[in-house]
N, C-alpha and C positions, 0 to 999 in steps of 0.2 A: 861468546858472541855469535858463533855459528848456530847454536841452539836457539838463540833469540830470533835470528832471521827465519828459522824454520817455522816458528810459531806466529810470525807476522801475517801469514795468509790463511785461507780456509782449506781444510783438507777435503778430499773428494767425498768422504763420508758425510761431512758437514753440509757440503753443497747439495748432495743427494737428499739429505734429511730436510733441508729447507724447501727443495723442490717438491718433495712428497707432501709436506705440510701445506704448501701453496696449492697443490693439486686437490687436497682434501677440502680446503677452504673454498676453492672454486666450485667443487662438486656440490657443496652445500649451498653456497650463496647464489649461484646462477639459477637453479630451479626456483629458489625463493623469489628472486628478482622477477622471473617470468610469471610466477603466480601473482605477485603484486601488480604487475603490468596488466595481466588478464583481468584481474578484479577491477582495476581502474577503468579499463576499456568497457567492461560490462556495465559499470555504473554510468559511464558517459553515454552508452547506448540507451540505457533506461531513461536517462534525462531527456533524450530526444523523443522517446516514446511518450513520456509525460507531456512534453511540449506539443506533440502532435495531438494528443487527447484534448489538451486545453484549447488548441486551435479549432478542433472539430466542434467542441461545445460552444465556443464563441461565434463561429461562423453560422452554426445552426440557429443561435439566438438572433443574429443579425438578419438572417433570411426571413425568419418569422416576423420580426419587427418591420421588415420591409414589405410585408404583405403575402409572403409565401405561406401555403398551408403547411401544417406540421409534416405531412407525408412528403410534400415537395421538398421541404428543407432537408428532411432525412435522406431522401434519395440523392440530393446534391452532395451532401457531406459524406455519403457512404464511399465515395471515391477519394482516395488520398490526393489526387491531382487538384482537388478543390481547395485544399489548405496547404499544399506543399510550397516550398521556396522556389522550386524549379520543376520542370517537366521530367518525365522519366529519364533516369540516368542511362549511360551507355550499357550498363550491365543489368538494367532493370531497377525497379524501386523508385521512390520519390524522395527528394531531398528535404530534410528537416535539420537545419544547422549543419553539423559536420558529418551527418550520417544519411545514408539512403535507407528508407524503410519500405517494407513490403508486408502484406498481410495474407494469410491463408484465404484462398478463394478469390483474391483480388479485390475484395470490398469489405467494408465494415458491416458487422451485424449487431443487433441489440444483445445477442448472447455473448458477444465478444469474439474477435478474430485474432488469432495468435500473430504476434508481430515479430518479424526478424529484421536484422539490421547489419550494416557493414559501413565502414568508413567510405566517404565519397571517393577518395583516391585509392581505395583498395581494389586489387584485382582478384581477391579471393571470393569465396561463396558467402551468401547471407547466413547469419547464425541466429538461431532462436534466442530471443531475449528473455523468455519465460514470462513475458507480460502480454496483455491483450489490449486491443483498441476497441472501444465500444461505440455503437451508434446510438444517438439519443432516441428514446422510445416515444412512440405516439400511440394514442388509444388507451393508455392506462397510466396511472400515477407512477412517478418514479419511486414512490414509497413501496409500491407493490413489486418492484424489480429488486429491491433490496432484500437480502435474506437468502439468496441462492447459495448453494454449497460452494460455488466458485467464489462468490464475494466473501463469504465467511472464511474460507480457507486462506484467501489473500490477506484478509485483515489480521487473522491470528498469526499467520506467517510473518507479516510485517512487524507485529509486536514482538514476537519471539526473536527474530533476527536482530532487532534493535536492542535486545537484551533487557527489555522492560518487564517487570512483574506487575506494574500498575502504571496506567496513564489515563488522565482525564481530559475531556475536551476543554475544560477551563484552564488547563495548565499549558496549552500549546504555546510555544514561544521559540523564536529562533535562538534564544539564549541557551536552550537546552538541546544538546545534540541528539538525545534519544527521541524527543518529539519530532525534531527535524528529520531524522532518519526514517521514522515511521511514516510521516506524511509524504515524504519523497517516494517511499515504496508504495504507498496507497495510490498516489497519483499515477505512478508508473503502471499500476494495475487497472487504471481507469476508475478508481473508486473515490467518490466524494461523499463522505458520511453525512454531511449537512444537507446536501442536495437530495440524498436518498431518504431523508426524513429523520435521521438520527441527529436531531438538533443538539441534544446533550447526551454524552456517552461516557462510559468508563470501562477500561480493560483492567480487571482485577482478579488475581489468582486464577489466571487462564480462562476466565469467563468474560463475555462481552455483554454489557448492559447498555441499553439506550432507551430514549424517550423522545417524543416529538415536542415536549415542553422545553422552553428555554429556562433553565434553572438559575441563570445568572442573577436574577432579581427576586428569586423565591426565598422567603425567610428560612434561615437555618433551623432544622428540626421538622420542617414540613415533609410529609410523606407523599410520594407520587407513584403512580403506576409505571413500571418499566418492563421492557421485554428483555429476556435473558437468553443468550445462546450458549449452550454447553458443547464444546468441541469434542469432548470424550464420548458423549451419547448422540451428538448431532440433533439435539432436541431444542425446541423453542418454547419458552414458558413465560408467563406473566406474573410479576411479583409487585409488592409494594416495597419501596426503598426510601430511605431518609436522605434528604438534602442536608449536607453539612458544609460549614465554612472551613476552609483550610488555608494556612499561610505557608508558603514555601520560599526559602531564600533564593533570590535571583529571579523569581517569577512574580511574587506578590500574593495577594489574597484572592481566592476564588471559591465558588461553590462547586461541590462535587457530589456524585451519587455514591452513597455508601452501600454496603452489601444489602441484599434483600432481607426483608422482615418476614413476610408471609406470602404464600402463593395464592393467586386468585383461584377460587373454588373450581371453576370450569376447567382451568388449566391443569390443576392438580388431579382432577378426577378423570381426565381424558386418557391417561395411559401413554407410555412412550411412543407407541406406534402412531398415535394421533397428535402428538406434540410437534406439528409441522409449522412452518412459517405462516402459511395461509390461515391456519386455525388460530395461531397466536395473534395475528392481526385482528381477527374477529373478537377474541377475548380482550385484547388491549382496548379496542373501541368501546366495548361494553364496560370494561373496568374504568375507563376514563369518564364515562357518563354517570357512573354511580360510585361516588367517593366513600360511601358508608362502609364498604368492606375493608378499607385500609385504616379506619379509625382504631 
């Protein structure tokens, strides 16, 4: 009976062992918890940046429709105060939803101004979001602003971070988490592929293909000229590509750009040092006017 009573409780060694195990679990779990919390906060801040960019674009369009010149509208929306929920906060910045935003230099530029953010009720410092806010451009087509290394890096990064090896413009759907993640990241970076002239596009095998043509109603098997960006070499080239019809569960049937067939002669003969975005635009325009080369 005495022996039975002695075994009814925990020994000191057992208690210490349990405490050690709990300590180890806490050491592992707490940092993980804070990592997840930081990631959640970062995504929330990026959502506010995306909202700010959308407001800038909308307000710019409203001002132009109301009679302002392009330059006047651009000057107005270059200040965050024009589109913010509230005036400058106690610690600086302008309120967009739950966050205060600030940009380098104090104003938006067409090249992009780095955006930093912090919670409205936070007493800490602004933190860089890694995204930029862009001022709508005047005096040149938005097509000609597309293709900068900044834009391309942001596009490729969004695709990679979403874990996609292929994504097509025709497949975009809220039902697919990958496409949703990609588009959220692109919006946070101030990039609208359609507005920039990439009406139809495809990210395939780490290459980005796009065309100004809407391939949605183009018969499957038709060849169209496309521009291709190669992130490994940083080159822009023009190719012919075949439009194909694809059916995907949960999304439906849509047309997509298949991989390139043959390269446009002027593009192929230029050499890597001349395969710039500006030259690719010229080649694409010429290739679009003469379809005989893609037959």
